Biopython code that builds the backbone (N, CA, C, O; Angstrom):
import numpy as np
from Bio.PDB.StructureBuilder import StructureBuilder

atoms = [
    (1, "MET", "N", (-1.820, -2.723, -26.986)),
    (1, "MET", "CA", (-1.556, -4.462, -25.939)),
    (1, "MET", "C", (-0.862, -4.402, -25.110)),
    (1, "MET", "O", (-0.379, -5.463, -24.715)),
    (2, "SER", "N", (-0.442, -3.031, -24.391)),
    (2, "SER", "CA", (0.366, -2.720, -23.060)),
    (2, "SER", "C", (-1.363, -2.387, -22.103)),
    (2, "SER", "O", (-1.487, -2.758, -20.936)),
    (3, "ASP", "N", (-2.552, -1.641, -22.882)),
    (3, "ASP", "CA", (-3.705, -1.402, -21.744)),
    (3, "ASP", "C", (-4.069, -2.723, -21.687)),
    (3, "ASP", "O", (-4.079, -3.235, -20.568)),
    (4, "PHE", "N", (-4.457, -3.586, -22.905)),
    (4, "PHE", "CA", (-5.072, -4.835, -22.394)),
    (4, "PHE", "C", (-4.644, -5.355, -21.474)),
    (4, "PHE", "O", (-5.559, -5.631, -20.698)),
    (5, "ILE", "N", (-3.344, -5.765, -20.988)),
    (5, "ILE", "CA", (-2.570, -6.277, -20.097)),
    (5, "ILE", "C", (-2.906, -5.746, -18.487)),
    (5, "ILE", "O", (-3.161, -6.410, -17.482)),
    (6, "LEU", "N", (-2.792, -4.228, -18.692)),
    (6, "LEU", "CA", (-2.590, -3.351, -17.511)),
    (6, "LEU", "C", (-4.386, -3.799, -17.177)),
    (6, "LEU", "O", (-4.712, -4.406, -16.157)),
    (7, "TYR", "N", (-5.067, -3.498, -17.914)),
    (7, "TYR", "CA", (-6.604, -4.143, -17.153)),
    (7, "TYR", "C", (-6.600, -5.415, -17.141)),
    (7, "TYR", "O", (-7.744, -5.789, -16.882)),
    (8, "GLY", "N", (-6.066, -6.080, -17.252)),
    (8, "GLY", "CA", (-6.273, -7.847, -16.725)),
    (8, "GLY", "C", (-5.600, -7.764, -15.607)),
    (8, "GLY", "O", (-6.065, -8.517, -14.751)),
    (9, "LEU", "N", (-4.673, -7.141, -15.255)),
    (9, "LEU", "CA", (-4.193, -6.918, -14.353)),
    (9, "LEU", "C", (-4.951, -6.339, -12.968)),
    (9, "LEU", "O", (-5.167, -6.879, -11.882)),
    (10, "VAL", "N", (-5.201, -5.257, -13.390)),
    (10, "VAL", "CA", (-6.231, -4.620, -12.796)),
    (10, "VAL", "C", (-7.524, -5.692, -12.345)),
    (10, "VAL", "O", (-7.840, -6.043, -11.208)),
    (11, "GLY", "N", (-8.082, -6.035, -13.536)),
    (11, "GLY", "CA", (-9.072, -6.888, -12.965)),
    (11, "GLY", "C", (-9.032, -8.285, -12.582)),
    (11, "GLY", "O", (-10.034, -9.000, -12.576)),
    (12, "LEU", "N", (-7.960, -8.639, -12.287)),
    (12, "LEU", "CA", (-7.051, -9.968, -11.298)),
    (12, "LEU", "C", (-7.223, -9.319, -9.807)),
    (12, "LEU", "O", (-7.787, -9.800, -8.825)),
    (13, "VAL", "N", (-6.577, -8.115, -9.955)),
    (13, "VAL", "CA", (-6.358, -7.884, -8.526)),
    (13, "VAL", "C", (-7.680, -7.241, -7.896)),
    (13, "VAL", "O", (-7.788, -7.529, -6.704)),
    (14, "LEU", "N", (-8.471, -6.629, -8.278)),
    (14, "LEU", "CA", (-9.941, -6.791, -7.620)),
    (14, "LEU", "C", (-10.656, -7.744, -7.805)),
    (14, "LEU", "O", (-11.778, -7.646, -7.309)),
    (15, "TYR", "N", (-10.459, -8.518, -8.265)),
    (15, "TYR", "CA", (-10.962, -9.846, -8.333)),
    (15, "TYR", "C", (-10.468, -10.696, -7.025)),
    (15, "TYR", "O", (-11.190, -11.485, -6.415)),
    (16, "GLN", "N", (-9.313, -10.438, -6.753)),
    (16, "GLN", "CA", (-8.370, -11.309, -5.471)),
    (16, "GLN", "C", (-8.824, -10.715, -4.314)),
    (16, "GLN", "O", (-9.039, -11.245, -3.224)),
    (17, "THR", "N", (-8.952, -9.538, -4.657)),
    (17, "THR", "CA", (-9.355, -8.449, -3.732)),
    (17, "THR", "C", (-10.612, -8.850, -3.205)),
    (17, "THR", "O", (-10.542, -9.257, -2.045)),
    (18, "TYR", "N", (-11.862, -8.852, -3.777)),
    (18, "TYR", "CA", (-12.780, -9.406, -3.597)),
    (18, "TYR", "C", (-12.937, -10.836, -2.622)),
    (18, "TYR", "O", (-13.361, -10.938, -1.470)),
    (19, "VAL", "N", (-12.460, -11.806, -3.492)),
    (19, "VAL", "CA", (-12.219, -12.735, -2.996)),
    (19, "VAL", "C", (-11.706, -13.118, -1.192)),
    (19, "VAL", "O", (-12.190, -13.968, -0.445)),
    (20, "THR", "N", (-10.477, -12.044, -0.894)),
    (20, "THR", "CA", (-10.021, -11.745, 0.214)),
    (20, "THR", "C", (-11.349, -11.253, 0.916)),
    (20, "THR", "O", (-12.068, -12.204, 1.221)),
    (21, "ILE", "N", (-11.608, -10.625, 1.085)),
    (21, "ILE", "CA", (-12.856, -9.853, 1.571)),
    (21, "ILE", "C", (-13.567, -10.563, 1.918)),
    (21, "ILE", "O", (-13.763, -10.584, 3.133)),
    (22, "ARG", "N", (-14.256, -11.422, 1.128)),
    (22, "ARG", "CA", (-15.101, -12.506, 1.574)),
    (22, "ARG", "C", (-14.812, -13.525, 2.430)),
    (22, "ARG", "O", (-15.579, -14.095, 3.206)),
    (23, "LEU", "N", (-13.255, -13.780, 2.170)),
    (23, "LEU", "CA", (-12.662, -14.488, 3.346)),
    (23, "LEU", "C", (-12.827, -13.906, 4.432)),
    (23, "LEU", "O", (-13.677, -14.308, 5.226)),
    (24, "VAL", "N", (-11.997, -12.770, 4.703)),
    (24, "VAL", "CA", (-12.626, -12.221, 6.361)),
    (24, "VAL", "C", (-13.941, -12.246, 7.130)),
    (24, "VAL", "O", (-14.160, -12.474, 8.320)),
    (25, "ARG", "N", (-14.856, -11.913, 5.993)),
    (25, "ARG", "CA", (-15.713, -11.666, 6.770)),
    (25, "ARG", "C", (-16.695, -13.187, 7.102)),
    (25, "ARG", "O", (-17.728, -13.300, 7.761)),
    (26, "SER", "N", (-16.118, -13.942, 6.562)),
    (26, "SER", "CA", (-16.794, -15.425, 6.722)),
    (26, "SER", "C", (-16.311, -15.408, 8.054)),
    (26, "SER", "O", (-15.397, -14.776, 8.585)),
    (27, "LYS", "N", (-17.679, -16.807, 8.766)),
    (27, "LYS", "CA", (-17.054, -17.031, 10.278)),
    (27, "LYS", "C", (-17.231, -17.922, 10.174)),
    (27, "LYS", "O", (-18.158, -18.251, 10.913)),
    (28, "SER", "N", (-16.702, -19.033, 9.369)),
    (28, "SER", "CA", (-16.812, -20.755, 9.200)),
    (28, "SER", "C", (-15.627, -21.026, 9.443)),
    (28, "SER", "O", (-15.438, -22.199, 9.767)),
    (29, "PHE", "N", (-14.324, -20.056, 9.388)),
    (29, "PHE", "CA", (-13.112, -20.570, 9.430)),
    (29, "PHE", "C", (-12.341, -19.945, 10.556)),
    (29, "PHE", "O", (-12.765, -18.860, 10.953)),
    (30, "THR", "N", (-11.445, -20.370, 11.045)),
    (30, "THR", "CA", (-10.423, -19.945, 12.353)),
    (30, "THR", "C", (-9.632, -18.786, 11.793)),
    (30, "THR", "O", (-9.444, -18.751, 10.577)),
    (31, "ARG", "N", (-9.300, -18.129, 12.332)),
    (31, "ARG", "CA", (-8.203, -17.399, 12.036)),
    (31, "ARG", "C", (-7.124, -17.710, 11.558)),
    (31, "ARG", "O", (-6.488, -16.709, 11.228)),
    (32, "GLN", "N", (-6.499, -18.853, 11.322)),
    (32, "GLN", "CA", (-5.441, -19.678, 10.828)),
    (32, "GLN", "C", (-5.878, -19.740, 9.457)),
    (32, "GLN", "O", (-5.128, -19.355, 8.559)),
    (33, "GLN", "N", (-7.423, -20.349, 9.140)),
    (33, "GLN", "CA", (-7.052, -20.822, 8.009)),
    (33, "GLN", "C", (-7.645, -19.839, 7.131)),
    (33, "GLN", "O", (-8.056, -20.117, 6.005)),
    (34, "LYS", "N", (-7.680, -18.842, 7.582)),
    (34, "LYS", "CA", (-8.704, -17.422, 6.534)),
    (34, "LYS", "C", (-6.728, -16.959, 6.637)),
    (34, "LYS", "O", (-6.343, -16.249, 5.707)),
    (35, "TRP", "N", (-5.851, -17.289, 7.504)),
    (35, "TRP", "CA", (-4.965, -16.474, 7.116)),
    (35, "TRP", "C", (-3.777, -16.886, 5.811)),
    (35, "TRP", "O", (-3.031, -16.139, 5.177)),
    (36, "ARG", "N", (-4.039, -18.901, 5.709)),
    (36, "ARG", "CA", (-3.959, -19.762, 5.058)),
    (36, "ARG", "C", (-4.140, -19.797, 3.633)),
    (36, "ARG", "O", (-3.353, -20.080, 2.729)),
    (37, "GLN", "N", (-5.322, -19.453, 3.627)),
    (37, "GLN", "CA", (-5.894, -18.915, 2.314)),
    (37, "GLN", "C", (-6.124, -17.825, 1.748)),
    (37, "GLN", "O", (-6.731, -17.797, 0.677)),
    (38, "ALA", "N", (-5.812, -17.039, 2.179)),
    (38, "ALA", "CA", (-5.444, -15.233, 2.101)),
    (38, "ALA", "C", (-4.153, -15.215, 1.337)),
    (38, "ALA", "O", (-3.807, -14.396, 0.485)),
    (39, "LEU", "N", (-3.377, -16.455, 1.872)),
    (39, "LEU", "CA", (-1.958, -16.297, 0.888)),
    (39, "LEU", "C", (-1.879, -17.111, -0.023)),
    (39, "LEU", "O", (-0.997, -16.842, -0.840)),
    (40, "PHE", "N", (-2.667, -18.342, -0.284)),
    (40, "PHE", "CA", (-3.272, -18.782, -1.262)),
    (40, "PHE", "C", (-3.556, -18.383, -2.527)),
    (40, "PHE", "O", (-3.112, -18.749, -3.615)),
    (41, "ILE", "N", (-4.633, -17.308, -2.112)),
    (41, "ILE", "CA", (-5.209, -16.185, -3.144)),
    (41, "ILE", "C", (-4.042, -15.425, -3.964)),
    (41, "ILE", "O", (-4.040, -15.316, -5.190)),
    (42, "TRP", "N", (-2.831, -14.806, -2.905)),
    (42, "TRP", "CA", (-2.471, -14.139, -2.963)),
    (42, "TRP", "C", (-0.823, -14.564, -4.099)),
    (42, "TRP", "O", (-0.248, -13.797, -4.871)),
    (43, "LEU", "N", (-0.516, -15.873, -3.807)),
    (43, "LEU", "CA", (0.758, -16.650, -4.260)),
    (43, "LEU", "C", (0.132, -17.423, -5.854)),
    (43, "LEU", "O", (0.703, -17.474, -6.943)),
    (44, "VAL", "N", (-1.113, -17.908, -5.485)),
    (44, "VAL", "CA", (-1.752, -18.500, -6.843)),
    (44, "VAL", "C", (-2.679, -17.997, -7.201)),
    (44, "VAL", "O", (-3.854, -18.280, -6.969)),
    (45, "PRO", "N", (-1.914, -16.588, -8.265)),
    (45, "PRO", "CA", (-3.246, -15.731, -9.018)),
    (45, "PRO", "C", (-4.341, -16.535, -9.713)),
    (45, "PRO", "O", (-4.117, -17.470, -10.481)),
    (46, "PHE", "N", (-5.651, -16.041, -9.340)),
    (46, "PHE", "CA", (-6.866, -16.738, -10.283)),
    (46, "PHE", "C", (-6.636, -17.969, -9.664)),
    (46, "PHE", "O", (-6.880, -17.810, -8.468)),
    (47, "ILE", "N", (-6.410, -18.717, -9.809)),
    (47, "ILE", "CA", (-6.445, -20.370, -9.403)),
    (47, "ILE", "C", (-6.911, -20.553, -8.022)),
    (47, "ILE", "O", (-7.928, -21.118, -7.618)),
    (48, "GLY", "N", (-5.583, -19.722, -7.114)),
    (48, "GLY", "CA", (-6.606, -19.912, -5.834)),
    (48, "GLY", "C", (-7.274, -18.968, -5.122)),
    (48, "GLY", "O", (-7.139, -18.841, -3.905)),
    (49, "ALA", "N", (-8.162, -18.132, -5.962)),
    (49, "ALA", "CA", (-9.250, -16.842, -5.827)),
    (49, "ALA", "C", (-10.246, -17.912, -6.111)),
    (49, "ALA", "O", (-11.129, -18.291, -5.342)),
    (50, "ALA", "N", (-9.983, -18.372, -7.366)),
    (50, "ALA", "CA", (-11.165, -19.075, -7.771)),
    (50, "ALA", "C", (-11.279, -20.244, -7.369)),
    (50, "ALA", "O", (-12.291, -20.798, -7.798)),
    (51, "ALA", "N", (-10.355, -21.122, -6.413)),
    (51, "ALA", "CA", (-10.807, -22.192, -5.315)),
    (51, "ALA", "C", (-11.371, -21.408, -3.781)),
    (51, "ALA", "O", (-12.214, -22.044, -3.149)),
    (52, "THR", "N", (-11.051, -20.474, -3.387)),
    (52, "THR", "CA", (-10.965, -19.810, -2.728)),
    (52, "THR", "C", (-12.981, -19.697, -2.585)),
    (52, "THR", "O", (-13.806, -20.109, -1.770)),
    (53, "LEU", "N", (-13.027, -19.076, -3.601)),
    (53, "LEU", "CA", (-14.509, -18.272, -4.178)),
    (53, "LEU", "C", (-15.433, -19.773, -4.139)),
    (53, "LEU", "O", (-16.492, -19.841, -3.515)),
    (54, "ALA", "N", (-14.934, -20.780, -4.798)),
    (54, "ALA", "CA", (-15.872, -22.564, -4.715)),
    (54, "ALA", "C", (-16.071, -22.603, -3.162)),
    (54, "ALA", "O", (-17.245, -22.671, -2.800)),
    (55, "VAL", "N", (-15.335, -22.577, -2.415)),
    (55, "VAL", "CA", (-15.366, -23.245, -0.971)),
    (55, "VAL", "C", (-16.692, -21.886, -0.323)),
    (55, "VAL", "O", (-17.905, -22.018, -0.154)),
    (56, "LEU", "N", (-15.921, -20.847, -0.137)),
    (56, "LEU", "CA", (-16.724, -20.180, 0.074)),
    (56, "LEU", "C", (-18.716, -20.129, -0.395)),
    (56, "LEU", "O", (-19.690, -20.129, 0.359)),
    (57, "ALA", "N", (-18.643, -20.095, -1.818)),
    (57, "ALA", "CA", (-19.611, -20.458, -2.262)),
    (57, "ALA", "C", (-20.935, -21.848, -1.451)),
    (57, "ALA", "O", (-22.113, -21.708, -1.125)),
    (58, "THR", "N", (-20.299, -22.686, -1.409)),
    (58, "THR", "CA", (-20.540, -23.815, -1.274)),
    (58, "THR", "C", (-21.235, -23.745, 0.631)),
    (58, "THR", "O", (-22.270, -24.257, 1.057)),
    (59, "ASP", "N", (-19.948, -22.732, 1.569)),
    (59, "ASP", "CA", (-20.357, -22.739, 2.794)),
    (59, "ASP", "C", (-21.886, -22.339, 3.261)),
    (59, "ASP", "O", (-22.631, -21.562, 2.665)),
    (60, "LYS", "N", (-22.088, -22.853, 4.126)),
    (60, "LYS", "CA", (-23.368, -21.922, 4.962)),
    (60, "LYS", "C", (-23.210, -20.827, 5.527)),
    (60, "LYS", "O", (-24.120, -20.031, 5.762)),
    (61, "ASP", "N", (-22.049, -20.681, 5.799)),
    (61, "ASP", "CA", (-21.977, -19.950, 7.111)),
    (61, "ASP", "C", (-22.699, -19.391, 8.237)),
    (61, "ASP", "O", (-22.963, -18.239, 8.581)),
    (62, "VAL", "N", (-22.938, -20.517, 8.702)),
    (62, "VAL", "CA", (-23.205, -20.695, 9.877)),
    (62, "VAL", "C", (-23.007, -20.537, 11.554)),
    (62, "VAL", "O", (-22.264, -21.299, 12.170)),
    (63, "VAL", "N", (-23.549, -19.763, 12.022)),
    (63, "VAL", "CA", (-22.504, -19.994, 13.647)),
    (63, "VAL", "C", (-22.933, -20.821, 14.372)),
    (63, "VAL", "O", (-24.143, -20.930, 14.572)),
    (64, "PRO", "N", (-22.042, -21.588, 14.926)),
    (64, "PRO", "CA", (-22.566, -22.797, 16.023)),
    (64, "PRO", "C", (-23.409, -22.176, 17.250)),
    (64, "PRO", "O", (-23.310, -21.054, 17.748)),
    (65, "GLN", "N", (-24.393, -23.394, 17.638)),
    (65, "GLN", "CA", (-25.075, -22.743, 18.551)),
    (65, "GLN", "C", (-25.372, -23.784, 19.674)),
    (65, "GLN", "O", (-25.609, -24.932, 19.297)),
    (66, "GLU", "N", (-25.384, -23.582, 20.673)),
    (66, "GLU", "CA", (-25.151, -23.967, 21.651)),
    (66, "GLU", "C", (-26.456, -25.318, 22.026)),
    (66, "GLU", "O", (-27.504, -25.177, 21.396)),
    (67, "PRO", "N", (-26.402, -26.170, 22.701)),
    (67, "PRO", "CA", (-27.646, -26.960, 22.728)),
    (67, "PRO", "C", (-28.426, -26.041, 23.468)),
    (67, "PRO", "O", (-27.895, -25.239, 24.237)),
    (68, "LYS", "N", (-29.910, -26.112, 23.254)),
    (68, "LYS", "CA", (-30.954, -25.655, 25.018)),
    (68, "LYS", "C", (-30.902, -26.791, 25.375)),
    (68, "LYS", "O", (-30.562, -27.859, 24.866)),
    (69, "ASP", "N", (-31.485, -26.276, 26.838)),
    (69, "ASP", "CA", (-31.706, -26.967, 27.938)),
    (69, "ASP", "C", (-33.004, -27.565, 27.658)),
    (69, "ASP", "O", (-33.694, -26.662, 27.184)),
    (70, "GLN", "N", (-33.726, -28.726, 27.722)),
    (70, "GLN", "CA", (-34.971, -28.986, 27.995)),
    (70, "GLN", "C", (-35.395, -29.541, 28.785)),
    (70, "GLN", "O", (-36.617, -29.670, 28.863)),
]
sb = StructureBuilder()
sb.init_structure("model")
sb.init_model(0)
sb.init_chain("A")
sb.init_seg("    ")
for serial, (resi, resn, name, xyz) in enumerate(atoms, 1):
    if name == "N":
        sb.init_residue(resn, " ", resi, " ")
    sb.init_atom(name, np.array(xyz, "f"), 0.0, 1.0, " ", f" {name:<3s}", serial, name[0])
structure = sb.get_structure()
């Protein structure tokens, strides 16, 4: 039983780490937004990471471009 719990916790930590890395690499959020989302990921285990990953999955990760002069 203790091995099952240990593997589950290790899996949870790895999942949350993965989502945190994806969040940090995202260019669509400000530094403050990333900080708050990272707190959400780690303070609300699994649900916070799943919600953040869902937002990142729908994000286009497009860097805004300046208008071209015509």
